[in-house]
C-alpha positions, 0 to 999 in steps of 0.5 A: 834859050834854045834848050838844055844842051849835054855840052863837052869844053876841051881845055881846063884853063881860064877860057874854058873854066869861065865857059863852062860856069856861064853854060852852068848857069844857063841851064846846060850839062858841061864836062870839062876836059883837061890833060893836065892834073889840074886846071889852069897850068899853063897860059893861065898860070902866072899871067900878068894879074892885070884885068885891064879892061879899058887897055885892050887895044891889039898889039897890031896898029899904026907904026907897031911894024916900025917899032918893032924893027927897032926892037929887034935891032936893040938888045934888051927889047920887049920883042924878039923874033926868030924866023923859021922855015915855017908856014904858020910863022909866014902867014901870022906875021903877013896878017899881022902887018896887015893888021898894023893900021889904025882903022884895022886897029880901031874896029878890033879894039871896040870889038875887044872893049865890048868883051871886056866891059860885059866881062867886068860887069858879069864877074862882078855878078859872079863875086856877088854870087860867091865867087872869091878867093883869087886876090882880086881888088879894083886898085885902078892901072896906071900906064907910064910912058917914057916917050913924050909923043906916045904919051900925047897920043894916048892922052888925045885917045881918052874919051871919058875923063871919069874913066881914064885920066892923064896924068903929070910924072909928079901926079903919076908918083902920087898915086903910085909912090913905089915908082917915084924912081922913075918921075925924072924919066917919064912923060906922063901917064894914063890912070884908069880907077875901075881896072882891077887885078886878080891871081888867074890861077886862084880864079881858076881854082875858085871857079873848078870849086864852084863847079864842082858843086853843081850836079850839072858839071863833070870833070875828065882828066884825059887827052881829047882828040877830034875827027870828022864824024858822020854828016856835018858833025865831028867826033870826039874821043877822050884818051882814045876812046869815043865820047859822047857830047851834043856839043863840043867847045874848043878852048884849049889855048895853043893846042886848040891848033893841032885839036883842029887840024884833023877837022881841016880847020886851020885856026890862025894861032900862033904862041907868043912866048912871054915870062913872068916873075913872082917876086916878095918885095921888101915890106913897103915897096909893093905897089898898091896900084897895077902899073904898066911901063909902056915903053918896056911892055913890063906889067906890074900887079900886087897879088897878096903880099907878092909881085907878079911881073910879066913881060917880053914876047919871044915870036918863033919858038914854040918851045916852053923852057925859060930863055936864061938870057930874057929872064936875066934882062927882065930881072935887071930891068925890073931891079932898075924900074922898082927896087926892093922888088927882089927883097924878099926872094922869088918864086920860080919864073914862069913861061907860056905860049899865049894863043894869039890871032895875027888881029888880036881879036879871038876866034868865038864862032861856030864852025862847020861842024854843026856840033863844034864851037871854037873860044880861042886866040885870046893872047896876053888878053885871056884873064881879061877876056875870058868871061866877056867871052863865055857870055858871047859864047853862051849867047852862040849856044842859045841860038842868038846869032843864028 
């Protein structure tokens, strides 16, 4: 290691907290700045709950642009697009379209897979060391395909039959009987027995509790601001006052874009608005296995006695109030797919902006400022990639890539 550092992390979501945990473990002093009263209050709060380590292929892929046009032209589609007079949106969409080819997708998927699998192994070590109480399980993940051509393509892409298996419709229902009503409507499924689930907000809370037991950690509630400083360094202010830090790590989700702008750094982030429902299913109807309805882009994860359902991508809106029409569409789809899902009631729905890059690959990197690093742009895979990203960041801090 290059030496002990005094590090300030901006952002108390799953990305910032895992970075803090990894850096504390490496012997550094860490301060975490969070503008909310508690951690994990934004994109980390009620995500889909899937630690989907072997399903990290970016959304940008060959054929996706064509599929997206079909989604946009039909009601109840998983993706909606509102075009705006917004240069950032058009640049992001152009970058996304340029990444929609098989070669780019495979290259970026390999990057994400390396991050994901490194994170899975490290999280096991963290759990062995006592990090717990976030409803972690390893039930495996079942991806259901309604379209036969997409199922055949997915089946042909399997490289390790011990880690992924192609299943017939009846075999899918044996793995997860709760979805038996779909058997006649699916072409098949891919089952990954090593994939996991957990509650991302409870994970954030568990990390905060573990960190606060460390003398080298402190948390500050406040509003951070960055500006050019002396020489090749940036300056940090918190609640309007100068804040000293040897090294600053920006990990504030979609807010990172505005925080970086005064530094002349134009982060390629766009907020993809996503929805989730948390229900209490009727007894005997809660799925044991993590399930993805691929064609509808809906994920289902059992978290304790509750079911987390996450879906929908709205592109072109930067507000977080839920769209009642989209929520109604999601509830109707869930009720038709999994009868009994709402039998015991429902918690308040969640809506959040997932900070995505056009390629789907997060930005974990140095900047032209000697004291500023980035850990941003994880999109819908923040929970899955957080620990692996923290390890990569730890390597950068140690100077491993210099």
